[in-house]
N, C-alpha and C positions, 0 to 999 in steps of 0.2 A: 543416482541418488534416490534413496527411499525416503528418509526423513533426516533433515539437518536441524539440530537444536544448537543455537549459539547464544550463550549468556553474554550479552553485551557488557553489562556491569551487574552489580549486586541488586539493581532495581529493575532491570529490563531483560527481556529474552526475545529472540527472533527464532521462528520456526518455519521451515520450508518443507513441503511434502509433494511427492508425486500423487496426482489424482488417480485413484484406483477404485474399482468397484467395491472391494471389501470395506471401504470406509463407510459405506451405507449400512453396514450391519453392526456398527460400533457406536451407536448414538444414544445409548441409555442415559448418558450424562446430561443431555440437553434439558433445558427448562420446558415446562408445559407450553409456554408461549412459543418457544423455538420449534418444538415438535409440530405445533399447528402450522407454523410458517413453512416448515419442511414438507409437510403433507400437501400443501397447496402448490408446490412446484411440480409442474407436469412434465417438463422437458428433462429427459434422462441425463444429459450432459450437465445441465444446470444443477440438477440434484446432486451429482457427484461433486461439482465445484463447491456448492454450498456446504455439503457435508465435510469435505476435506478441509475447507477453511475453518470450520468450527472445531474439527479435530486438531488443527494446527494451534489454535488459540488455547485449547485445553492443555496441550502438551507444553506450551509456553508457561502457563500458569502452574502446571505440575512442577516445572523446573524451579519455580520460585516458592513452591509449597503453599500455594494459594488455592483454596477450593474454587471450582468453576461456578460462577454465579449466574450465568446466562446473560445474554446481551440483546439489545433492541436498537433500532435505528430511530434517531430523533428527527425533528422536523427539518433538519438540514441534511438528512441522509447519513449522518455520522453514527457509527456504532457506539453505544453507551452501555456501561455496566448496570445490570438490573438492581443489584444491591452490593454494598461495600464500595471500596475505592478502586482506583486504577484507571488507566487509559488504554484503549485498544484500537488497532487498525487492521483491516483484512484486505486481501487482494487475491486474485487468481487470473490465470491466463491458460493458454492451451498446454495442458499437461502438468501444470503446477498450481499449488495453492500456498499462500503464505500468511503469516500473522505476526504482529509485534505487540508486546504488552509492556507497559511501564507502570510502576506502582503509583507514580504521582504526575508525570509530565505528559502533555499531549504528544501523540505520535502519528506518523503517516507512513504507509507502505504502498508500493505499486509494483506490478509486474506486467511487462508488455512484450509481445512477440515482435521481433524486428521484421518490418515489411517495407518494400521499396515505395509503396504508395504514400508513405508518410512525407516523402520529399515534395509531393504535389500539394500537400495541405499545410505545410509549415507556416505559411503566411497567416493561417487562421489562429494559431496559438503562440507565435513567436513575435517579439518586438523587433523592430528594425536593427537595433544594436545586436540582438542575438543572431539574426540572419547574417549579419556582417561577419561574425566570428565563427559561426558553425560551418563545417565543411559539408559539401553536398554528398553526404554519407548517411544512409538510413540508420546506422548505429548511432552516429552523433546526434541526429534528430530525435531518435527514440529515447536516448539518454535525457535530452532536454524535456521532451514530453513527460517522461516518467518522473523526473525530478520535480516538475511543476505539479504533477498529480499528487506526489507525496506531500509537497508543501500545502497544496489545497486541502488534502485530507487532514493534515495536522492542524491547520487553523480552524477547520470544522464549520465554516459558515458558507451559506449560499451567497451568490451575488459577487463573487470574486472572479474576475476574468483572467484566464491564463495569459492572454496577450497584453491586456491593459494593466493588470495589477500585480502579476508575478514576474519579476525580473531576475534573470540568472547572471552571475558573473561569468566571464569567459573561462572555458575549460576545454581540455583536449579530449579526443576520442578514447584515450587510455586512462582518463581520470578515474580516480577512486573516490573522490570527494567533490561535490558541487555545492557552491554557495549561492544563495539567493535571498531575495527579500520581497515583502509585499508592500506595495506603494498605492497611493491614491484612494485608500479606504480608511476606515477607523483603525485598521491594523497596520497603517503606514509605518515604514521603517522597522518593521519586525523582521529580524534576520534569521535565516535558517541554514543548517548544514545538512546535506543529504549524501549518504554513502551509496556508492554504485558498485554493483557486481554484474558480471556477465555469466549466464548459465546456458551454454550452447547458444541457441538463437533467441534467448530471452534476456531482457534487461530488467534487473531488480534494483529498486531504489528504496531507501527508507531514511527517515529523519533521525539525526542524532543530536546531542546536546552538549 
C-alpha cells in the first residue's frame, strides 16, 4: 500500500500512507507555523512521521476540494484548523501515517503496532468488565487500546481516563465495529462508534457517526 484514499461519505475522507523519505521533499503546502514546527523536529524518523501525516491530511482535503488551511494543536493536544471549518485527527505508527477529516463533526483516528507486551499492561487502561470479555490475545487488546485512543482523540479534552472514563461494549477479535461511551465526566453517556481495520501487524481505528 502506497496511499489509500477512502471517501467515507460526502463530508469526510480517510487517508493512509506509507511513511517514506520522499514525503520530506513535498511540503511546500505547509503553513509558515507548520514549517517552523517541522524545522524544530531533530529526530529523522519523527520528521518522516510528521511530514507523512501532514501529507495524508492534505490529500484528504484535496479529495473534498478544500484548500489546505494549516493546523495547530490546542491546549488539549488536539489538532485544530487554523482558518475555516472542519475537524481533523492524525496518527502514525511504524511504517504508516493516517489522517481523517470531516467538514463538521469531531473525529478520532489511531494506528498501533500489535505487540505481546500489551497483555502485561492491560490493567492500566481496561475496566474489569472489559478484561472479562477480552481474550488473552495481543490483537484483541490492541483493538481495545486503539478504539479508546480514537474515542479520546474525538472528544478532544484532557482529563479523560482510558480505564475509568471510556467503556467499550463487548466485541470479538474479528470485529469491524466497536461501540463505546464516555462516563463519569461532563461527557458522560456520550456514545461512539469506531471502525476497525487490520493492516498486516497494525490495528487502525477511527470514529464514525
